[in-house]
C-alpha positions as CSV (number, residue, x, y, z in Angstrom):
1,M,119.2,31.3,104.0
2,F,116.7,34.3,102.2
3,Y,118.8,34.4,99.4
4,Y,118.6,30.8,98.7
5,L,115.8,30.6,98.8
6,L,114.6,33.6,96.8
7,K,117.4,32.5,94.0
8,H,116.6,28.6,94.3
9,V,112.9,28.4,95.0
10,I,110.8,31.7,94.3
11,L,112.4,34.2,91.8
12,G,115.1,32.5,90.1
13,P,112.6,29.7,88.5
14,L,110.2,32.5,88.0
15,L,112.5,34.0,86.0
16,R,114.1,31.3,84.5
17,L,110.8,30.7,83.4
18,T,109.4,34.1,82.2
19,F,112.2,35.5,80.6
20,R,114.3,32.2,79.3
21,P,117.8,34.4,79.4
22,R,120.3,32.6,76.9
23,I,123.2,32.8,79.3
24,E,126.5,33.3,77.4
25,G,130.4,32.5,78.5
26,L,128.9,31.8,81.9
27,E,132.1,29.1,82.2
28,H,134.0,32.5,82.2
29,V,133.1,33.4,85.8
30,P,135.6,31.5,88.7
31,E,134.0,28.6,90.6
32,S,135.7,30.3,94.0
33,G,137.2,33.3,94.3
34,A,136.9,36.7,95.0
35,A,136.4,38.6,91.7
36,I,134.3,41.6,90.3
37,I,131.4,41.4,87.8
38,A,131.1,45.0,86.1
39,G,128.1,44.9,83.5
40,N,125.7,47.1,82.1
41,H,122.9,48.5,83.1
42,L,119.9,49.2,81.7
43,S,116.9,48.0,83.8
44,F,115.7,47.3,87.2
45,S,115.3,43.4,86.1
46,D,119.2,43.1,85.9
47,H,119.4,43.2,89.6
48,F,117.3,40.0,89.5
49,L,118.0,38.2,86.3
50,M,122.3,37.8,86.3
51,P,121.8,36.4,90.1
52,A,119.5,33.6,88.8
53,V,121.6,32.5,86.4
54,L,124.7,32.6,88.4
55,K,126.1,29.4,90.4
56,R,127.7,31.5,93.0
57,R,126.2,33.8,95.2
58,I,126.7,37.5,94.2
59,T,126.2,40.9,96.3
60,F,126.1,44.2,94.1
61,L,126.8,47.1,95.7
62,A,122.5,48.8,95.6
63,K,121.8,52.2,95.2
64,A,120.1,54.0,98.8
65,E,117.0,54.4,97.4
66,Y,116.1,51.2,97.6
67,F,116.7,51.4,101.3
68,T,115.0,54.5,102.4
69,G,111.8,54.6,100.2
70,P,108.2,55.3,101.8
71,G,105.4,54.0,103.0
72,V,104.4,50.3,102.5
73,K,106.2,49.7,99.1
74,G,109.5,51.6,100.4
75,R,109.4,49.5,103.3
76,L,109.2,46.1,101.3
77,T,111.6,47.1,99.1
78,A,114.2,47.7,101.6
79,A,113.7,44.6,103.6
80,F,114.0,42.5,100.1
81,F,117.3,44.6,99.3
82,R,118.5,43.5,102.8
83,S,117.2,39.9,102.7
84,A,119.4,39.0,99.8
85,G,122.6,40.6,100.6
86,Q,123.5,43.8,99.1
87,I,125.1,47.4,99.8
88,P,123.7,50.1,100.4
89,V,125.8,52.9,98.3
90,D,124.7,56.7,98.9
91,R,125.9,58.3,95.7
92,S,125.7,61.6,96.7
93,G,129.4,63.0,97.0
94,K,132.7,62.0,97.5
95,D,132.7,60.9,100.5
96,A,130.3,58.0,99.6
97,G,132.0,56.7,96.7
98,R,135.1,55.9,99.2
99,A,132.2,54.7,101.8
100,A,131.1,52.2,98.8
101,I,134.6,51.4,97.4
102,R,135.1,50.0,101.0
103,E,132.3,48.2,101.5
104,G,132.8,46.3,98.0
105,L,137.5,45.9,99.1
106,G,135.1,43.8,102.0
107,V,133.1,41.8,99.5
108,L,136.1,41.1,98.2
109,R,138.5,39.9,101.3
110,R,135.7,37.4,101.9
111,G,136.5,36.1,99.0
112,E,132.8,36.4,97.2
113,L,132.0,37.9,93.5
114,L,130.9,41.8,94.2
115,G,128.5,42.8,91.0
116,V,129.2,46.3,89.8
117,Y,127.7,48.5,87.1
118,P,130.5,51.3,85.6
119,E,127.9,53.6,84.6
120,G,126.5,54.3,88.0
121,T,123.2,54.5,86.9
122,R,120.4,52.7,84.8
123,S,121.1,53.8,81.3
124,H,117.7,55.6,80.6
125,D,118.2,55.4,76.6
126,G,119.2,52.0,76.0
127,R,123.1,52.8,75.4
128,L,126.0,52.5,77.1
129,Y,128.1,55.1,78.8
130,K,131.6,56.1,80.5
131,G,131.9,54.5,83.6
132,K,133.0,55.6,86.9
133,V,136.7,54.8,87.9
134,G,135.3,53.4,91.2
135,V,135.4,49.8,89.9
136,A,139.0,50.0,89.0
137,V,140.1,51.0,92.5
138,M,138.5,48.3,94.0
139,A,139.9,45.6,91.5
140,L,143.2,47.5,92.0
141,K,143.0,47.4,95.5
142,G,141.4,43.8,95.6
143,R,143.9,42.3,92.7
144,V,141.2,40.5,91.5
145,P,139.9,40.0,88.5
146,V,137.0,41.8,86.1
147,I,134.6,39.9,84.6
148,P,132.4,41.3,81.9
149,C,129.2,41.0,82.1
150,A,126.5,42.1,78.7
151,M,123.0,42.4,79.4
152,I,120.5,42.5,76.8
153,G,116.8,42.9,76.0
154,T,116.3,44.1,79.2
155,F,115.7,47.6,78.4
156,E,113.2,46.3,75.6
157,A,111.6,44.0,78.3
158,Q,111.8,46.9,81.5
159,P,112.6,50.5,80.4
160,P,113.3,52.7,83.0
161,G,109.4,53.5,84.8
162,K,108.2,50.8,83.3
163,K,106.6,48.8,86.6
164,I,105.6,45.4,85.5
165,P,108.3,43.9,82.7
166,S,107.0,42.9,79.3
167,I,108.2,39.7,77.8
168,H,111.5,39.6,75.5
169,P,114.3,37.9,74.6
170,V,117.0,38.1,77.4
171,V,120.8,37.4,76.4
172,I,123.5,37.5,79.9
173,R,127.0,37.5,78.4
174,F,130.3,37.1,80.5
175,G,133.7,37.8,78.5
176,K,136.8,36.3,79.9
177,P,138.5,37.7,82.7
178,L,140.4,40.9,82.6
179,D,144.0,41.1,84.9
180,F,145.0,44.4,85.6
181,S,148.0,43.0,87.9
182,R,150.7,45.2,85.9
183,Y,148.9,48.3,87.4
184,A,149.8,46.2,90.8
185,G,150.5,49.5,93.5
186,M,149.5,52.0,91.1
187,E,145.4,52.5,92.7
188,D,146.0,56.0,93.1
189,E,147.2,57.1,90.2
190,K,144.4,59.1,87.8
191,A,145.8,58.3,84.8
192,I,145.9,54.6,85.3
193,L,142.7,54.0,86.7
194,R,141.2,55.6,83.9
195,A,142.4,53.6,81.5
196,V,141.6,50.3,83.3
197,T,137.9,51.4,83.6
198,D,137.8,52.2,79.7
199,E,139.3,48.7,79.2
200,I,136.3,47.7,81.2
201,M,133.9,49.6,79.3
202,Y,135.2,48.7,75.9
203,A,134.6,44.7,77.4
204,I,131.3,45.8,77.6
205,L,130.7,47.3,74.7
206,S,132.5,44.2,72.6
207,L,129.5,42.4,74.0
208,S,126.8,43.9,74.4
209,E,127.2,45.8,70.9
210,Q,125.5,48.7,72.1
211,E,125.7,52.3,71.0
212,Y,128.7,54.0,73.7
213,V,128.5,57.7,74.9
214,D,131.7,59.1,76.3
215,K,129.6,60.5,79.1
216,Y,128.2,60.1,82.1
217,A,124.9,58.4,81.9
218,A,123.6,61.0,85.0
219,V,124.8,64.2,83.3
220,A,123.7,62.7,80.4
221,K,120.0,61.7,81.6
222,A,120.1,65.9,83.1
223,E,120.6,67.0,79.7
224,D,117.9,65.3,77.8
225,A,115.8,66.0,80.9
226,E,117.0,70.1,80.3
227,R,116.5,70.1,77.0
228,K,112.6,68.4,77.2
229,E,111.6,70.8,79.5
230,R,113.0,74.1,77.0
231,R,110.5,72.1,74.7
232,F,107.4,71.3,76.3
233,P,107.6,73.7,79.2
234,R,105.0,72.6,81.9
235,M,102.8,75.8,82.3
236,P,101.7,78.0,85.5
237,L,98.8,76.7,87.6
238,S,96.1,79.4,87.3
């Protein structure tokens, strides 16, 4: 109930009025049945803008930190994500990854839309990074199509670290569904999972026209932070 209240009464109309997003390819999202929507992830705003333009409900695998923040703000954030039906994902290890896949497959078995960011985290610089294979596992085990999606302009509207988004033109572009039925029964083969994931990322890249980096986003972010630390080391407190 709270999800539809947010979408149709509170947040959805406000987002559409404020950003006036241009929607392309919405006809590629099936009107019924299970499917994965796999998108790039540029901004915190992505969590709200995509659901606001879809006709159907979509459930995202959201990072666990959104549900465990301290203080009043943390409790409000957790309550919001739980009420909106989002699923917390612990990204700390392989066992956590398997749990996320299990939760995602549960959404698909119910015939619903599952939202996934294959990069695993927000891009810190606006570029598109290497996808993780969890999306391929869910697509093959769930035997569902994958609809690539590109968020364009959300990085400029609300880059990482910016709390209040700026008004900036936004385009949400959906591509044709990707069918991986040819790989049925091969979801345990690493080479197949990598090939499926790369095909998904290439489809997202074609829609978003971002610069692509063949490296995981979390690794690239850590490397950039280390370089900045070397250039501008923190002075010891006296």
